[in-house]
C-alpha positions as CSV (number, residue, x, y, z in Angstrom):
1,M,0.1,0.0,-0.4
2,F,1.7,3.5,-0.9
3,T,1.9,5.7,2.1
4,S,0.9,9.2,2.2
5,R,4.1,10.4,2.2
6,F,4.6,8.8,-1.3
7,H,1.5,10.2,-2.3
8,L,2.8,13.9,-1.3
9,I,6.1,13.5,-3.1
10,A,4.6,11.9,-6.5
11,L,2.2,14.9,-6.6
12,L,5.1,17.1,-6.7
13,I,6.8,15.3,-9.3
14,F,3.7,15.0,-11.4
15,S,2.8,18.8,-11.0
16,C,6.1,19.2,-13.1
17,G,5.0,17.7,-15.9
18,A,6.8,14.6,-15.4
19,S,5.5,11.3,-16.9
20,H,5.9,7.5,-14.8
21,V,8.9,6.7,-16.9
22,Q,10.4,10.2,-16.3
23,A,9.9,10.5,-12.9
24,Q,12.7,8.5,-12.3
25,G,14.7,11.6,-12.5
26,W,13.5,14.1,-10.2
27,A,16.2,14.9,-8.8
28,E,17.5,16.4,-11.5
29,K,15.6,19.2,-11.2
30,M,17.0,20.4,-9.1
31,L,19.8,21.3,-10.3
32,K,18.0,24.2,-12.4
33,E,21.6,25.8,-13.4
34,G,22.9,22.2,-15.6
35,V,24.3,19.4,-14.9
36,T,27.9,19.6,-17.3
37,H,31.1,21.6,-16.9
38,D,33.9,22.1,-19.6
39,F,37.2,23.4,-18.0
40,G,38.5,23.7,-21.0
41,T,42.2,23.1,-22.2
42,I,44.2,23.3,-18.6
43,P,47.6,23.0,-17.6
44,R,49.4,19.7,-16.9
45,G,49.3,18.7,-12.8
46,A,46.3,21.6,-12.1
47,Q,43.9,21.2,-9.4
48,L,40.5,22.2,-11.0
49,L,37.1,22.9,-9.0
50,H,33.9,23.6,-10.4
51,R,30.5,23.8,-7.8
52,F,26.8,23.0,-9.3
53,P,24.2,24.6,-7.1
54,I,21.4,22.2,-6.3
55,T,18.4,23.4,-4.4
56,N,15.1,21.2,-2.8
57,I,12.7,22.6,-5.1
58,Y,10.1,20.1,-3.0
59,A,7.7,21.0,-0.5
60,V,9.5,18.0,1.5
61,R,12.5,17.4,3.7
62,M,15.6,15.9,0.7
63,E,18.7,14.5,1.5
64,I,22.0,14.4,-0.5
65,T,22.3,10.4,0.1
66,A,25.5,9.6,-2.0
67,V,27.9,11.4,-4.2
68,Q,30.1,9.0,-6.2
69,S,32.5,9.7,-9.4
70,G,33.7,7.8,-11.8
71,C,37.4,8.4,-12.3
72,G,40.3,8.2,-9.5
73,C,41.0,11.6,-11.0
74,V,37.6,13.9,-9.5
75,T,35.9,13.5,-6.0
76,A,32.6,15.2,-5.1
77,S,31.0,16.1,-2.6
78,A,27.6,17.8,-1.3
79,A,28.4,21.1,1.0
80,K,25.6,20.1,2.8
81,R,23.7,16.5,3.3
82,V,20.3,17.5,4.6
83,L,18.0,20.5,2.6
84,E,14.4,21.8,4.1
85,P,12.2,22.9,0.8
86,K,14.2,25.8,-0.9
87,E,16.9,25.7,0.9
88,S,20.3,25.3,-1.4
89,T,23.6,23.9,-1.5
90,T,26.2,23.3,-3.7
91,I,28.4,20.0,-5.1
92,D,32.0,20.2,-5.3
93,V,33.4,18.6,-7.9
94,H,37.1,18.6,-7.7
95,M,39.3,17.5,-11.1
96,D,43.0,16.5,-10.7
97,A,44.8,17.1,-14.2
98,S,48.1,15.7,-12.7
99,R,46.5,12.1,-13.0
100,F,45.3,12.4,-16.7
101,Q,46.7,13.8,-20.3
102,G,44.7,15.0,-23.4
103,P,41.1,14.9,-23.4
104,K,38.9,13.5,-20.2
105,S,35.4,13.5,-19.5
106,V,34.0,11.9,-16.0
107,G,30.4,11.7,-14.6
108,V,29.7,12.0,-11.0
109,R,26.3,10.0,-10.0
110,V,24.0,12.3,-7.3
111,S,21.4,10.0,-5.3
112,V,18.9,12.0,-3.3
113,G,16.3,10.0,-1.0
114,P,16.2,8.5,1.4
115,E,13.0,6.8,1.1
116,F,12.0,7.2,-2.4
117,V,15.6,7.2,-4.2
118,S,16.2,9.7,-7.4
119,S,19.7,10.5,-9.2
120,A,20.8,12.7,-11.1
121,E,24.6,12.5,-13.3
122,L,26.3,15.8,-13.6
123,R,29.4,15.1,-15.6
124,V,33.0,17.5,-16.0
125,S,35.3,17.3,-18.4
126,A,38.9,19.1,-19.2
127,Q,41.9,18.8,-22.2
128,S,44.8,18.8,-20.2
129,R,48.0,20.3,-22.3
130,A,51.5,18.7,-21.5
131,D,53.3,21.8,-22.8
132,L,52.2,23.9,-19.9
133,V,52.6,22.7,-16.7
134,F,51.9,23.9,-12.8
135,N,54.2,22.8,-10.0
136,P,52.7,22.1,-7.5
137,G,49.2,22.3,-9.0
138,Q,47.5,24.4,-6.7
139,I,48.6,27.2,-3.8
140,Q,48.0,25.0,-0.2
141,F,48.4,27.8,2.8
142,G,47.2,24.9,5.1
143,V,45.3,25.8,8.5
144,V,46.7,29.2,9.3
145,N,46.7,31.6,12.3
146,A,44.1,33.7,12.7
147,G,46.3,37.5,11.8
148,S,49.6,35.2,11.0
149,G,49.1,35.6,6.9
150,A,51.4,32.9,4.9
151,T,52.8,32.6,1.3
152,Q,53.1,29.6,-1.0
153,T,54.1,29.6,-4.5
154,V,53.6,28.0,-8.1
155,D,56.1,27.7,-10.6
156,V,54.2,27.9,-14.5
157,E,56.5,25.8,-17.1
158,Y,55.8,26.2,-20.6
159,A,57.7,24.3,-23.3
160,G,55.9,24.5,-26.5
161,A,56.5,26.1,-30.1
162,Q,54.7,29.5,-29.6
163,E,55.4,32.1,-27.6
164,L,53.7,32.7,-23.9
165,T,52.9,35.7,-22.0
166,I,51.2,36.1,-19.0
167,S,50.4,39.5,-18.0
168,E,47.9,39.2,-15.0
169,V,46.8,37.3,-12.2
170,L,43.1,37.9,-11.0
171,V,42.7,36.8,-7.4
172,N,38.9,38.3,-7.4
173,N,37.5,39.0,-4.0
174,L,39.7,36.3,-2.0
175,P,42.0,37.6,0.7
176,I,45.2,37.1,-0.8
177,E,47.6,39.3,-2.6
178,A,48.9,38.0,-5.7
179,K,52.7,38.6,-7.4
180,L,53.3,37.7,-10.4
181,S,57.0,37.0,-12.2
182,E,59.0,36.1,-14.8
183,L,61.9,33.2,-13.9
184,Y,63.2,33.3,-17.5
185,R,63.0,33.1,-21.0
186,K,64.1,30.7,-23.4
187,P,64.0,29.5,-26.9
188,G,61.3,26.8,-26.8
189,R,61.1,27.4,-22.9
190,I,59.2,29.8,-20.5
191,G,59.1,29.8,-16.6
192,Y,56.8,31.9,-14.9
193,Q,56.1,32.0,-10.8
194,V,53.5,33.0,-9.3
195,K,53.3,33.9,-5.3
196,A,50.5,33.9,-3.5
197,T,49.9,35.8,-0.1
198,L,47.4,35.3,2.6
199,K,46.3,39.0,4.5
200,S,46.9,38.8,8.0
201,S,42.9,40.0,7.9
202,A,41.7,37.2,6.2
203,P,38.3,36.0,8.3
204,A,38.5,32.8,10.1
205,G,36.9,29.7,7.8
206,L,37.5,27.5,4.7
207,I,38.9,29.0,1.6
208,K,38.2,27.7,-1.3
209,D,38.3,29.0,-4.4
210,L,40.1,29.8,-7.7
211,I,42.2,32.6,-9.0
212,Y,42.9,33.1,-12.9
213,L,46.3,34.5,-14.8
214,K,45.7,35.8,-17.9
215,T,47.3,34.8,-20.8
216,S,47.6,35.6,-24.5
217,D,47.0,32.3,-25.7
218,P,43.9,32.7,-27.6
219,G,43.1,29.0,-26.9
220,M,43.2,29.6,-23.0
221,P,43.2,33.4,-22.2
222,M,42.3,32.4,-18.6
223,V,43.6,29.5,-15.9
224,G,42.3,28.6,-13.1
225,L,44.6,27.8,-9.7
226,L,42.7,26.3,-7.4
227,V,43.1,28.4,-3.5
228,E,42.8,26.3,-0.4
229,G,43.3,27.0,3.8
230,T,41.7,27.4,6.8
231,V,41.9,30.5,8.5
232,Q,42.1,29.7,12.3
233,S,40.5,32.1,14.7
234,S,42.5,32.8,17.7
235,M,39.1,32.4,20.3
236,S,37.2,29.3,20.4
237,L,33.6,28.4,21.9
238,S,33.1,25.0,23.6
239,P,31.1,24.0,22.5
240,S,30.6,26.1,19.4
241,S,26.4,25.5,19.8
242,L,24.0,24.7,21.9
243,S,21.2,22.2,21.0
244,L,19.0,21.4,24.1
245,G,16.9,18.8,21.9
246,Q,13.4,18.1,22.6
247,V,12.6,20.0,26.4
248,Q,9.5,20.6,28.0
249,A,7.9,24.5,27.8
250,G,9.1,26.0,31.5
251,D,12.0,23.8,31.9
252,A,14.8,25.3,33.9
253,L,18.0,24.5,32.1
254,T,22.1,25.7,32.7
255,R,24.5,24.9,30.4
256,R,28.0,26.3,30.1
257,V,30.4,27.1,27.6
258,V,34.3,27.2,27.3
259,V,35.5,30.4,25.7
260,R,39.6,30.2,24.7
261,G,42.3,32.3,23.4
262,Q,45.4,32.1,22.0
263,Q,46.2,35.2,25.0
264,P,44.6,36.5,27.8
265,F,41.4,38.3,27.5
266,T,38.2,39.3,28.7
267,I,34.8,38.9,27.7
268,Q,33.6,42.6,27.4
269,T,29.5,41.8,26.4
270,V,27.1,39.0,25.6
271,E,24.7,40.1,23.1
272,G,21.3,38.7,22.6
273,I,20.7,37.4,26.3
274,G,16.7,38.1,27.4
275,N,13.7,36.2,26.4
276,G,14.6,33.5,28.2
277,I,18.2,33.3,28.0
278,E,20.0,35.0,31.1
279,L,23.7,34.7,32.2
280,A,23.9,32.8,34.9
281,T,27.0,34.4,36.5
282,P,28.4,37.7,35.8
283,L,31.5,38.4,34.0
284,G,34.7,38.4,35.0
285,T,36.9,41.2,34.9
286,A,40.8,39.5,35.0
287,E,42.4,38.5,31.8
288,A,42.6,35.0,30.9
289,L,43.3,32.4,28.4
290,V,40.2,30.6,29.5
291,H,37.1,32.1,30.6
292,T,33.3,29.5,31.6
293,L,29.9,31.6,30.6
294,S,26.8,29.9,32.5
295,F,23.5,30.4,30.8
296,K,20.0,29.9,32.2
297,I,17.6,28.6,29.8
298,Q,14.3,28.9,30.3
299,I,11.2,29.1,27.4
300,P,8.1,29.3,28.0
301,E,6.6,29.0,24.6
302,S,6.1,25.8,22.3
303,G,6.8,24.8,19.1
304,A,11.0,25.3,17.5
305,F,13.3,27.5,19.3
306,K,16.3,29.1,17.8
307,R,18.4,32.2,18.7
308,E,21.6,33.1,18.5
309,L,24.1,34.8,20.9
310,R,27.4,37.1,20.0
311,V,29.9,37.4,22.7
312,K,32.4,39.9,22.1
313,T,36.0,39.8,23.9
314,S,38.8,42.1,24.1
315,A,40.5,39.5,22.2
316,Q,39.1,40.6,18.4
317,D,36.8,43.1,16.8
318,S,34.3,40.7,15.4
319,P,32.5,38.9,17.9
320,L,32.5,34.7,18.9
321,T,28.4,33.3,17.3
322,L,27.3,30.9,19.4
323,A,23.8,29.0,18.2
324,I,21.4,27.8,20.3
325,D,18.7,25.8,19.2
326,A,15.9,23.2,20.9
327,Q,12.3,21.3,20.2
328,I,9.9,22.7,22.9
329,G,7.3,20.6,23.7
330,P,3.8,21.2,25.7
């Protein structure tokens, strides 16, 4: 017997004009910006990245249950697994051009479910040319403490019959500075170096995007160079969020959060206090490497509860964010 949930999903699918056979591919409708990407002509050894946007267009929660690549030269992952109705994320596809020469086309199967499964196939392609090489294949900063900055270099080597000039490096909105220098120019051989510096003002978080080299080759006018790194905040919250789970309306809860820094600091304010959330103890005035915040939480209303507190410290301009959520019963 069909469940009511199946009827709901089936109604959503058929309302989009799908037949019974076409309904098997309803996941592809979530990829409105297309399912293919051509990186074009790229240097040997380049590390490539493309993000496919995916949106839950249905009225029920969807889960990306699997992302499978058809080749070892391609890895792919979902930036977020569970999507509420109208929520979006990306399927991030990474292609390693050090593992193939010439043309390459690879499929990536994305499965959505989990109760009623559908799948869509993404496809990425590239043409790896042997006469142009990145060494290494990307800028990799690794884990960097906030405010400290970092510098990495990539050599770009060309060995071909035509003259090649790289005139500019475009960093777009990434928090880095890039300098280009010509190392040598000989008959049939040209060498450049890209020096990328992570700015000390780079915000905490993950960096994973492309900068571009502008060339004189009409067949490859712009060449992408992948930049990766993680800026680690000098401050941290433990736990980083408070998930209270299922609680009853009127329950009195106490929760503690530890704030740590690399240098002694004070907690100046906690913004967002009130409406059921209060500090259990006053803020300390002495500088220390570790502070403990105690919260009294009592929420009278039923239903979903989501709040965000901002912890301001003397150690950095931007506040630390503490998310609190709960499901309040009657």
